[in-house]
Every structure is written in structure tokens, then in C-alpha cells.
mmCIF file of the N, C-alpha and C atoms, coordinates in Angstrom:
data_MODEL
# 
_entry.id   MODEL 
# 
loop_
_atom_site.group_PDB 
_atom_site.id 
_atom_site.type_symbol 
_atom_site.label_atom_id 
_atom_site.label_alt_id 
_atom_site.label_comp_id 
_atom_site.label_asym_id 
_atom_site.label_entity_id 
_atom_site.label_seq_id 
_atom_site.pdbx_PDB_ins_code 
_atom_site.Cartn_x 
_atom_site.Cartn_y 
_atom_site.Cartn_z 
_atom_site.occupancy 
_atom_site.B_iso_or_equiv 
_atom_site.pdbx_formal_charge 
_atom_site.auth_seq_id 
_atom_site.auth_comp_id 
_atom_site.auth_asym_id 
_atom_site.auth_atom_id 
_atom_site.pdbx_PDB_model_num 
ATOM 1   N N  . MET A 1 1  ? -7.011  -1.135 -13.413 1.00 0.00 ? 1  MET A N  1 
ATOM 2   C CA . MET A 1 1  ? -7.368  -1.947 -12.256 1.00 0.00 ? 1  MET A CA 1 
ATOM 3   C C  . MET A 1 1  ? -6.578  -1.517 -11.023 1.00 0.00 ? 1  MET A C  1 
ATOM 4   N N  . LYS A 1 2  ? -5.234  -1.387 -11.176 1.00 0.00 ? 2  LYS A N  1 
ATOM 5   C CA . LYS A 1 2  ? -4.399  -0.993 -10.051 1.00 0.00 ? 2  LYS A CA 1 
ATOM 6   C C  . LYS A 1 2  ? -4.782  0.402  -9.561  1.00 0.00 ? 2  LYS A C  1 
ATOM 7   N N  . LYS A 1 3  ? -5.122  1.294  -10.477 1.00 0.00 ? 3  LYS A N  1 
ATOM 8   C CA . LYS A 1 3  ? -5.523  2.647  -10.102 1.00 0.00 ? 3  LYS A CA 1 
ATOM 9   C C  . LYS A 1 3  ? -6.808  2.629  -9.272  1.00 0.00 ? 3  LYS A C  1 
ATOM 10  N N  . GLN A 1 4  ? -7.730  1.735  -9.614  1.00 0.00 ? 4  GLN A N  1 
ATOM 11  C CA . GLN A 1 4  ? -8.978  1.600  -8.865  1.00 0.00 ? 4  GLN A CA 1 
ATOM 12  C C  . GLN A 1 4  ? -8.711  1.093  -7.452  1.00 0.00 ? 4  GLN A C  1 
ATOM 13  N N  . ILE A 1 5  ? -7.817  0.144  -7.335  1.00 0.00 ? 5  ILE A N  1 
ATOM 14  C CA . ILE A 1 5  ? -7.459  -0.406 -6.023  1.00 0.00 ? 5  ILE A CA 1 
ATOM 15  C C  . ILE A 1 5  ? -6.801  0.677  -5.173  1.00 0.00 ? 5  ILE A C  1 
ATOM 16  N N  . LEU A 1 6  ? -5.889  1.426  -5.780  1.00 0.00 ? 6  LEU A N  1 
ATOM 17  C CA . LEU A 1 6  ? -5.212  2.506  -5.073  1.00 0.00 ? 6  LEU A CA 1 
ATOM 18  C C  . LEU A 1 6  ? -6.213  3.571  -4.630  1.00 0.00 ? 6  LEU A C  1 
ATOM 19  N N  . SER A 1 7  ? -7.114  3.932  -5.512  1.00 0.00 ? 7  SER A N  1 
ATOM 20  C CA . SER A 1 7  ? -8.131  4.928  -5.191  1.00 0.00 ? 7  SER A CA 1 
ATOM 21  C C  . SER A 1 7  ? -9.011  4.460  -4.032  1.00 0.00 ? 7  SER A C  1 
ATOM 22  N N  . ARG A 1 8  ? -9.401  3.205  -4.043  1.00 0.00 ? 8  ARG A N  1 
ATOM 23  C CA . ARG A 1 8  ? -10.225 2.638  -2.971  1.00 0.00 ? 8  ARG A CA 1 
ATOM 24  C C  . ARG A 1 8  ? -9.468  2.645  -1.646  1.00 0.00 ? 8  ARG A C  1 
ATOM 25  N N  . ARG A 1 9  ? -8.190  2.338  -1.718  1.00 0.00 ? 9  ARG A N  1 
ATOM 26  C CA . ARG A 1 9  ? -7.350  2.301  -0.521  1.00 0.00 ? 9  ARG A CA 1 
ATOM 27  C C  . ARG A 1 9  ? -7.262  3.692  0.104   1.00 0.00 ? 9  ARG A C  1 
ATOM 28  N N  . VAL A 1 10 ? -7.066  4.706  -0.743  1.00 0.00 ? 10 VAL A N  1 
ATOM 29  C CA . VAL A 1 10 ? -6.997  6.082  -0.263  1.00 0.00 ? 10 VAL A CA 1 
ATOM 30  C C  . VAL A 1 10 ? -8.328  6.481  0.370   1.00 0.00 ? 10 VAL A C  1 
ATOM 31  N N  . GLN A 1 11 ? -9.420  6.097  -0.235  1.00 0.00 ? 11 GLN A N  1 
ATOM 32  C CA . GLN A 1 11 ? -10.746 6.388  0.331   1.00 0.00 ? 11 GLN A CA 1 
ATOM 33  C C  . GLN A 1 11 ? -10.909 5.737  1.697   1.00 0.00 ? 11 GLN A C  1 
ATOM 34  N N  . ASP A 1 12 ? -10.462 4.496  1.821   1.00 0.00 ? 12 ASP A N  1 
ATOM 35  C CA . ASP A 1 12 ? -10.549 3.789  3.108   1.00 0.00 ? 12 ASP A CA 1 
ATOM 36  C C  . ASP A 1 12 ? -9.740  4.508  4.185   1.00 0.00 ? 12 ASP A C  1 
ATOM 37  N N  . ILE A 1 13 ? -8.546  4.949  3.820   1.00 0.00 ? 13 ILE A N  1 
ATOM 38  C CA . ILE A 1 13 ? -7.684  5.649  4.777   1.00 0.00 ? 13 ILE A CA 1 
ATOM 39  C C  . ILE A 1 13 ? -8.323  6.966  5.197   1.00 0.00 ? 13 ILE A C  1 
ATOM 40  N N  . LYS A 1 14 ? -8.843  7.712  4.236   1.00 0.00 ? 14 LYS A N  1 
ATOM 41  C CA . LYS A 1 14 ? -9.502  8.986  4.556   1.00 0.00 ? 14 LYS A CA 1 
ATOM 42  C C  . LYS A 1 14 ? -10.699 8.772  5.475   1.00 0.00 ? 14 LYS A C  1 
ATOM 43  N N  . ALA A 1 15 ? -11.492 7.757  5.203   1.00 0.00 ? 15 ALA A N  1 
ATOM 44  C CA . ALA A 1 15 ? -12.663 7.466  6.034   1.00 0.00 ? 15 ALA A CA 1 
ATOM 45  C C  . ALA A 1 15 ? -12.236 7.121  7.455   1.00 0.00 ? 15 ALA A C  1 
ATOM 46  N N  . TYR A 1 16 ? -11.195 6.341  7.589   1.00 0.00 ? 16 TYR A N  1 
ATOM 47  C CA . TYR A 1 16 ? -10.707 5.977  8.917   1.00 0.00 ? 16 TYR A CA 1 
ATOM 48  C C  . TYR A 1 16 ? -10.211 7.207  9.671   1.00 0.00 ? 16 TYR A C  1 
ATOM 49  N N  . LEU A 1 17 ? -9.432  8.040  8.995   1.00 0.00 ? 17 LEU A N  1 
ATOM 50  C CA . LEU A 1 17 ? -8.875  9.216  9.649   1.00 0.00 ? 17 LEU A CA 1 
ATOM 51  C C  . LEU A 1 17 ? -9.956  10.201 10.081  1.00 0.00 ? 17 LEU A C  1 
ATOM 52  N N  . LYS A 1 18 ? -11.049 10.254 9.352   1.00 0.00 ? 18 LYS A N  1 
ATOM 53  C CA . LYS A 1 18 ? -12.155 11.136 9.742   1.00 0.00 ? 18 LYS A CA 1 
ATOM 54  C C  . LYS A 1 18 ? -12.808 10.670 11.035  1.00 0.00 ? 18 LYS A C  1 
ATOM 55  N N  . THR A 1 19 ? -12.742 9.388  11.313  1.00 0.00 ? 19 THR A N  1 
ATOM 56  C CA . THR A 1 19 ? -13.365 8.867  12.522  1.00 0.00 ? 19 THR A CA 1 
ATOM 57  C C  . THR A 1 19 ? -12.382 8.757  13.686  1.00 0.00 ? 19 THR A C  1 
ATOM 58  N N  . SER A 1 20 ? -11.105 8.971  13.415  1.00 0.00 ? 20 SER A N  1 
ATOM 59  C CA . SER A 1 20 ? -10.108 8.871  14.480  1.00 0.00 ? 20 SER A CA 1 
ATOM 60  C C  . SER A 1 20 ? -9.857  10.248 15.090  1.00 0.00 ? 20 SER A C  1 
ATOM 61  N N  . TYR A 1 21 ? -9.144  10.270 16.175  1.00 0.00 ? 21 TYR A N  1 
ATOM 62  C CA . TYR A 1 21 ? -8.825  11.522 16.848  1.00 0.00 ? 21 TYR A CA 1 
ATOM 63  C C  . TYR A 1 21 ? -7.856  12.329 15.995  1.00 0.00 ? 21 TYR A C  1 
ATOM 64  N N  . ALA A 1 22 ? -7.952  13.630 16.087  1.00 0.00 ? 22 ALA A N  1 
ATOM 65  C CA . ALA A 1 22 ? -7.096  14.528 15.308  1.00 0.00 ? 22 ALA A CA 1 
ATOM 66  C C  . ALA A 1 22 ? -5.633  14.417 15.749  1.00 0.00 ? 22 ALA A C  1 
ATOM 67  N N  . LYS A 1 23 ? -5.422  14.161 17.019  1.00 0.00 ? 23 LYS A N  1 
ATOM 68  C CA . LYS A 1 23 ? -4.063  14.075 17.542  1.00 0.00 ? 23 LYS A CA 1 
ATOM 69  C C  . LYS A 1 23 ? -3.805  12.653 18.019  1.00 0.00 ? 23 LYS A C  1 
ATOM 70  N N  . ILE A 1 24 ? -2.821  12.028 17.426  1.00 0.00 ? 24 ILE A N  1 
ATOM 71  C CA . ILE A 1 24 ? -2.467  10.663 17.811  1.00 0.00 ? 24 ILE A CA 1 
ATOM 72  C C  . ILE A 1 24 ? -1.283  10.747 18.762  1.00 0.00 ? 24 ILE A C  1 
ATOM 73  N N  . GLU A 1 25 ? -1.483  10.315 19.979  1.00 0.00 ? 25 GLU A N  1 
ATOM 74  C CA . GLU A 1 25 ? -0.438  10.401 20.992  1.00 0.00 ? 25 GLU A CA 1 
ATOM 75  C C  . GLU A 1 25 ? 0.195   9.058  21.319  1.00 0.00 ? 25 GLU A C  1 
ATOM 76  N N  . ASN A 1 26 ? -0.487  7.981  20.983  1.00 0.00 ? 26 ASN A N  1 
ATOM 77  C CA . ASN A 1 26 ? 0.013   6.652  21.302  1.00 0.00 ? 26 ASN A CA 1 
ATOM 78  C C  . ASN A 1 26 ? 0.016   5.783  20.056  1.00 0.00 ? 26 ASN A C  1 
ATOM 79  N N  . TYR A 1 27 ? 0.806   4.751  20.103  1.00 0.00 ? 27 TYR A N  1 
ATOM 80  C CA . TYR A 1 27 ? 0.845   3.777  19.023  1.00 0.00 ? 27 TYR A CA 1 
ATOM 81  C C  . TYR A 1 27 ? -0.545  3.167  18.845  1.00 0.00 ? 27 TYR A C  1 
ATOM 82  N N  . ASP A 1 28 ? -0.975  3.092  17.603  1.00 0.00 ? 28 ASP A N  1 
ATOM 83  C CA . ASP A 1 28 ? -2.300  2.555  17.299  1.00 0.00 ? 28 ASP A CA 1 
ATOM 84  C C  . ASP A 1 28 ? -2.154  1.440  16.258  1.00 0.00 ? 28 ASP A C  1 
ATOM 85  N N  . GLU A 1 29 ? -2.198  0.223  16.721  1.00 0.00 ? 29 GLU A N  1 
ATOM 86  C CA . GLU A 1 29 ? -2.002  -0.946 15.851  1.00 0.00 ? 29 GLU A CA 1 
ATOM 87  C C  . GLU A 1 29 ? -2.973  -0.949 14.673  1.00 0.00 ? 29 GLU A C  1 
ATOM 88  N N  . SER A 1 30 ? -4.221  -0.626 14.903  1.00 0.00 ? 30 SER A N  1 
ATOM 89  C CA . SER A 1 30 ? -5.210  -0.657 13.816  1.00 0.00 ? 30 SER A CA 1 
ATOM 90  C C  . SER A 1 30 ? -4.886  0.395  12.755  1.00 0.00 ? 30 SER A C  1 
ATOM 91  N N  . LEU A 1 31 ? -4.412  1.564  13.173  1.00 0.00 ? 31 LEU A N  1 
ATOM 92  C CA . LEU A 1 31 ? -4.027  2.596  12.210  1.00 0.00 ? 31 LEU A CA 1 
ATOM 93  C C  . LEU A 1 31 ? -2.814  2.150  11.396  1.00 0.00 ? 31 LEU A C  1 
ATOM 94  N N  . VAL A 1 32 ? -1.842  1.567  12.054  1.00 0.00 ? 32 VAL A N  1 
ATOM 95  C CA . VAL A 1 32 ? -0.651  1.081  11.359  1.00 0.00 ? 32 VAL A CA 1 
ATOM 96  C C  . VAL A 1 32 ? -1.036  0.050  10.303  1.00 0.00 ? 32 VAL A C  1 
ATOM 97  N N  . ARG A 1 33 ? -1.898  -0.868 10.657  1.00 0.00 ? 33 ARG A N  1 
ATOM 98  C CA . ARG A 1 33 ? -2.308  -1.912 9.710   1.00 0.00 ? 33 ARG A CA 1 
ATOM 99  C C  . ARG A 1 33 ? -3.107  -1.356 8.538   1.00 0.00 ? 33 ARG A C  1 
ATOM 100 N N  . ILE A 1 34 ? -3.787  -0.237 8.750   1.00 0.00 ? 34 ILE A N  1 
ATOM 101 C CA . ILE A 1 34 ? -4.574  0.376  7.682   1.00 0.00 ? 34 ILE A CA 1 
ATOM 102 C C  . ILE A 1 34 ? -3.690  1.132  6.696   1.00 0.00 ? 34 ILE A C  1 
ATOM 103 N N  . ILE A 1 35 ? -2.667  1.848  7.188   1.00 0.00 ? 35 ILE A N  1 
ATOM 104 C CA . ILE A 1 35 ? -1.930  2.731  6.289   1.00 0.00 ? 35 ILE A CA 1 
ATOM 105 C C  . ILE A 1 35 ? -0.564  2.224  5.829   1.00 0.00 ? 35 ILE A C  1 
ATOM 106 N N  . ILE A 1 36 ? 0.055   1.298  6.558   1.00 0.00 ? 36 ILE A N  1 
ATOM 107 C CA . ILE A 1 36 ? 1.407   0.858  6.203   1.00 0.00 ? 36 ILE A CA 1 
ATOM 108 C C  . ILE A 1 36 ? 1.375   -0.532 5.581   1.00 0.00 ? 36 ILE A C  1 
ATOM 109 N N  . ASP A 1 37 ? 2.055   -0.639 4.434   1.00 0.00 ? 37 ASP A N  1 
ATOM 110 C CA . ASP A 1 37 ? 2.145   -1.920 3.740   1.00 0.00 ? 37 ASP A CA 1 
ATOM 111 C C  . ASP A 1 37 ? 3.318   -2.733 4.270   1.00 0.00 ? 37 ASP A C  1 
ATOM 112 N N  . LYS A 1 38 ? 4.497   -2.078 4.341   1.00 0.00 ? 38 LYS A N  1 
ATOM 113 C CA . LYS A 1 38 ? 5.664   -2.799 4.862   1.00 0.00 ? 38 LYS A CA 1 
ATOM 114 C C  . LYS A 1 38 ? 6.720   -1.823 5.349   1.00 0.00 ? 38 LYS A C  1 
ATOM 115 N N  . ILE A 1 39 ? 7.582   -2.323 6.215   1.00 0.00 ? 39 ILE A N  1 
ATOM 116 C CA . ILE A 1 39 ? 8.719   -1.567 6.725   1.00 0.00 ? 39 ILE A CA 1 
ATOM 117 C C  . ILE A 1 39 ? 9.954   -2.422 6.517   1.00 0.00 ? 39 ILE A C  1 
ATOM 118 N N  . ILE A 1 40 ? 10.955  -1.832 5.873   1.00 0.00 ? 40 ILE A N  1 
ATOM 119 C CA . ILE A 1 40 ? 12.215  -2.528 5.637   1.00 0.00 ? 40 ILE A CA 1 
ATOM 120 C C  . ILE A 1 40 ? 13.278  -1.833 6.467   1.00 0.00 ? 40 ILE A C  1 
ATOM 121 N N  . VAL A 1 41 ? 13.943  -2.589 7.329   1.00 0.00 ? 41 VAL A N  1 
ATOM 122 C CA . VAL A 1 41 ? 14.974  -2.030 8.194   1.00 0.00 ? 41 VAL A CA 1 
ATOM 123 C C  . VAL A 1 41 ? 16.338  -2.308 7.577   1.00 0.00 ? 41 VAL A C  1 
ATOM 124 N N  . HIS A 1 42 ? 17.068  -1.238 7.295   1.00 0.00 ? 42 HIS A N  1 
ATOM 125 C CA . HIS A 1 42 ? 18.430  -1.316 6.777   1.00 0.00 ? 42 HIS A CA 1 
ATOM 126 C C  . HIS A 1 42 ? 19.392  -0.965 7.918   1.00 0.00 ? 42 HIS A C  1 
ATOM 127 N N  . ASP A 1 43 ? 20.684  -1.059 7.662   1.00 0.00 ? 43 ASP A N  1 
ATOM 128 C CA . ASP A 1 43 ? 21.662  -0.758 8.716   1.00 0.00 ? 43 ASP A CA 1 
ATOM 129 C C  . ASP A 1 43 ? 21.551  0.661  9.244   1.00 0.00 ? 43 ASP A C  1 
ATOM 130 N N  . ASP A 1 44 ? 21.356  1.631  8.354   1.00 0.00 ? 44 ASP A N  1 
ATOM 131 C CA . ASP A 1 44 ? 21.373  3.027  8.786   1.00 0.00 ? 44 ASP A CA 1 
ATOM 132 C C  . ASP A 1 44 ? 20.067  3.792  8.559   1.00 0.00 ? 44 ASP A C  1 
ATOM 133 N N  . TYR A 1 45 ? 19.053  3.125  8.064   1.00 0.00 ? 45 TYR A N  1 
ATOM 134 C CA . TYR A 1 45 ? 17.744  3.771  7.884   1.00 0.00 ? 45 TYR A CA 1 
ATOM 135 C C  . TYR A 1 45 ? 16.642  2.732  7.750   1.00 0.00 ? 45 TYR A C  1 
ATOM 136 N N  . MET A 1 46 ? 15.403  3.204  7.844   1.00 0.00 ? 46 MET A N  1 
ATOM 137 C CA . MET A 1 46 ? 14.233  2.353  7.628   1.00 0.00 ? 46 MET A CA 1 
ATOM 138 C C  . MET A 1 46 ? 13.476  2.892  6.426   1.00 0.00 ? 46 MET A C  1 
ATOM 139 N N  . GLU A 1 47 ? 12.932  2.011  5.631   1.00 0.00 ? 47 GLU A N  1 
ATOM 140 C CA . GLU A 1 47 ? 12.107  2.390  4.497   1.00 0.00 ? 47 GLU A CA 1 
ATOM 141 C C  . GLU A 1 47 ? 10.672  1.975  4.816   1.00 0.00 ? 47 GLU A C  1 
ATOM 142 N N  . ILE A 1 48 ? 9.782   2.947  4.804   1.00 0.00 ? 48 ILE A N  1 
ATOM 143 C CA . ILE A 1 48 ? 8.384   2.678  5.124   1.00 0.00 ? 48 ILE A CA 1 
ATOM 144 C C  . ILE A 1 48 ? 7.568   2.850  3.854   1.00 0.00 ? 48 ILE A C  1 
ATOM 145 N N  . GLU A 1 49 ? 6.846   1.800  3.474   1.00 0.00 ? 49 GLU A N  1 
ATOM 146 C CA . GLU A 1 49 ? 6.000   1.855  2.285   1.00 0.00 ? 49 GLU A CA 1 
ATOM 147 C C  . GLU A 1 49 ? 4.540   1.825  2.722   1.00 0.00 ? 49 GLU A C  1 
ATOM 148 N N  . PHE A 1 50 ? 3.814   2.858  2.303   1.00 0.00 ? 50 PHE A N  1 
ATOM 149 C CA . PHE A 1 50 ? 2.406   2.960  2.629   1.00 0.00 ? 50 PHE A CA 1 
ATOM 150 C C  . PHE A 1 50 ? 1.575   2.204  1.610   1.00 0.00 ? 50 PHE A C  1 
ATOM 151 N N  . LYS A 1 51 ? 0.372   1.871  1.967   1.00 0.00 ? 51 LYS A N  1 
ATOM 152 C CA . LYS A 1 51 ? -0.499  1.126  1.060   1.00 0.00 ? 51 LYS A CA 1 
ATOM 153 C C  . LYS A 1 51 ? -0.889  1.942  -0.166  1.00 0.00 ? 51 LYS A C  1 
ATOM 154 N N  . THR A 1 52 ? -0.674  3.249  -0.106  1.00 0.00 ? 52 THR A N  1 
ATOM 155 C CA . THR A 1 52 ? -0.924  4.100  -1.271  1.00 0.00 ? 52 THR A CA 1 
ATOM 156 C C  . THR A 1 52 ? 0.199   3.996  -2.293  1.00 0.00 ? 52 THR A C  1 
ATOM 157 N N  . GLY A 1 53 ? 1.320   3.361  -1.899  1.00 0.00 ? 53 GLY A N  1 
ATOM 158 C CA . GLY A 1 53 ? 2.465   3.236  -2.787  1.00 0.00 ? 53 GLY A CA 1 
ATOM 159 C C  . GLY A 1 53 ? 3.567   4.228  -2.468  1.00 0.00 ? 53 GLY A C  1 
ATOM 160 N N  . ASN A 1 54 ? 3.274   5.226  -1.662  1.00 0.00 ? 54 ASN A N  1 
ATOM 161 C CA . ASN A 1 54 ? 4.287   6.206  -1.261  1.00 0.00 ? 54 ASN A CA 1 
ATOM 162 C C  . ASN A 1 54 ? 5.298   5.549  -0.337  1.00 0.00 ? 54 ASN A C  1 
ATOM 163 N N  . LYS A 1 55 ? 6.551   6.033  -0.421  1.00 0.00 ? 55 LYS A N  1 
ATOM 164 C CA . LYS A 1 55 ? 7.616   5.521  0.440   1.00 0.00 ? 55 LYS A CA 1 
ATOM 165 C C  . LYS A 1 55 ? 8.336   6.686  1.099   1.00 0.00 ? 55 LYS A C  1 
ATOM 166 N N  . ILE A 1 56 ? 8.780   6.446  2.323   1.00 0.00 ? 56 ILE A N  1 
ATOM 167 C CA . ILE A 1 56 ? 9.636   7.417  3.011   1.00 0.00 ? 56 ILE A CA 1 
ATOM 168 C C  . ILE A 1 56 ? 10.801  6.669  3.629   1.00 0.00 ? 56 ILE A C  1 
ATOM 169 N N  . GLU A 1 57 ? 11.899  7.396  3.817   1.00 0.00 ? 57 GLU A N  1 
ATOM 170 C CA . GLU A 1 57 ? 13.054  6.832  4.479   1.00 0.00 ? 57 GLU A CA 1 
ATOM 171 C C  . GLU A 1 57 ? 13.264  7.591  5.777   1.00 0.00 ? 57 GLU A C  1 
ATOM 172 N N  . VAL A 1 58 ? 13.517  6.852  6.844   1.00 0.00 ? 58 VAL A N  1 
ATOM 173 C CA . VAL A 1 58 ? 13.753  7.447  8.155   1.00 0.00 ? 58 VAL A CA 1 
ATOM 174 C C  . VAL A 1 58 ? 15.143  7.017  8.590   1.00 0.00 ? 58 VAL A C  1 
ATOM 175 N N  . LYS A 1 59 ? 16.020  8.017  8.773   1.00 0.00 ? 59 LYS A N  1 
ATOM 176 C CA . LYS A 1 59 ? 17.376  7.716  9.206   1.00 0.00 ? 59 LYS A CA 1 
ATOM 177 C C  . LYS A 1 59 ? 17.398  7.408  10.696  1.00 0.00 ? 59 LYS A C  1 
ATOM 178 N N  . LYS A 1 60 ? 18.297  6.496  11.082  1.00 0.00 ? 60 LYS A N  1 
ATOM 179 C CA . LYS A 1 60 ? 18.431  6.121  12.494  1.00 0.00 ? 60 LYS A CA 1 
ATOM 180 C C  . LYS A 1 60 ? 19.122  7.193  13.267  1.00 0.00 ? 60 LYS A C  1 
# 
């Protein structure tokens, strides 16, 4: 079940990106809401979790 949800989410993101501009120059609220699940701010870095389940850390 979770794999199906994840697969659907990835399909939704791909479909959106195909209709968006190739180069993103400005903040796009709708894109952020589509691809990012949550952002956790720590003292020295931020943890960004995407709706696909992937996570990245960005140092300050």
C-alpha cells in the first residue's frame, strides 16, 4: 500500500515538472507544496523531507 502511494506521488511530481518551466528562478509556493513534506530547522542545519521519502540536510 505504502509503495503504491509513493509511486503515485512520484508520478504526480513528474507530471507537474513536465508542465512547469525548465528553469525555476523564483520561489514557487505550489511547487514547494507538491514536493516537500516537511522542513525541520536545527541549530546548525535544516533537514528537508520530500514527499517521496528522501531527505537532505542543508548546512547553515
